[in-house]
C-alpha positions as CSV (number, residue, x, y, z in Angstrom):
1,M,175.3,144.8,79.5
2,I,171.4,146.8,78.7
3,S,169.7,145.7,75.5
4,F,167.5,146.5,72.9
5,K,164.6,144.8,71.0
6,V,162.5,146.4,68.8
7,K,159.1,144.7,68.9
8,P,155.0,145.0,68.1
9,H,152.6,145.3,70.9
10,S,149.3,143.3,70.7
11,L,148.0,145.5,73.1
12,L,149.1,148.8,72.0
13,L,149.3,148.2,68.4
14,E,152.2,149.8,68.0
15,T,156.0,149.0,67.8
16,I,157.5,148.8,71.3
17,V,161.3,148.9,72.8
18,E,162.4,146.0,74.8
19,V,165.4,146.5,77.5
20,W,166.7,143.4,78.7
21,R,169.8,143.2,81.5
22,D,171.0,140.8,81.6
23,G,169.0,138.6,79.3
24,E,165.7,138.9,82.0
25,F,163.4,141.7,80.1
26,V,163.2,145.2,82.5
27,A,161.4,148.4,80.5
28,A,159.2,149.6,77.6
29,I,159.8,152.1,75.9
30,Y,156.5,154.1,73.6
31,G,155.5,157.1,71.5
32,H,152.8,159.0,74.7
33,E,150.6,161.9,73.3
34,D,152.4,164.3,74.9
35,G,156.4,162.2,73.7
36,V,157.9,158.9,74.8
37,R,156.7,157.0,77.4
38,L,158.8,154.0,80.1
39,V,156.8,152.1,81.9
40,S,159.3,149.5,84.5
41,K,158.2,148.0,87.3
42,Y,162.7,147.9,88.5
43,L,162.3,152.2,88.0
44,D,163.8,153.7,90.7
45,S,165.1,156.9,89.6
46,V,164.9,159.6,86.8
47,H,167.7,162.9,86.9
48,E,167.6,165.0,84.6
49,E,171.3,166.1,82.7
50,T,171.3,169.7,81.5
51,G,173.5,170.0,78.2
52,K,173.4,169.8,74.4
53,P,171.3,168.7,73.6
54,P,169.3,167.0,77.1
55,S,168.9,163.6,78.8
56,V,167.9,162.5,81.3
57,V,169.1,159.4,83.2
58,V,166.1,156.6,84.1
59,K,167.3,155.3,87.2
60,L,166.4,150.9,87.2
61,K,166.4,149.0,90.4
62,E,168.4,145.8,90.5
63,M,166.1,143.2,90.2
64,D,166.7,141.4,93.5
65,T,166.2,144.9,95.5
66,L,161.6,144.1,94.9
């Protein structure tokens, strides 16, 4: 199960969104000068979907595959 937590980040001095999967932190999302940045050691692939509106699907590796 994926869940999200909005928190202040002490180093970035801005609000970030934490991404949690089954109770474990897996990624962070925050603003970037060019848009939005998602950071994760579990990052696997990114797939762009066309349509209305266009979207991006970010695949995260399973935690036990690292």
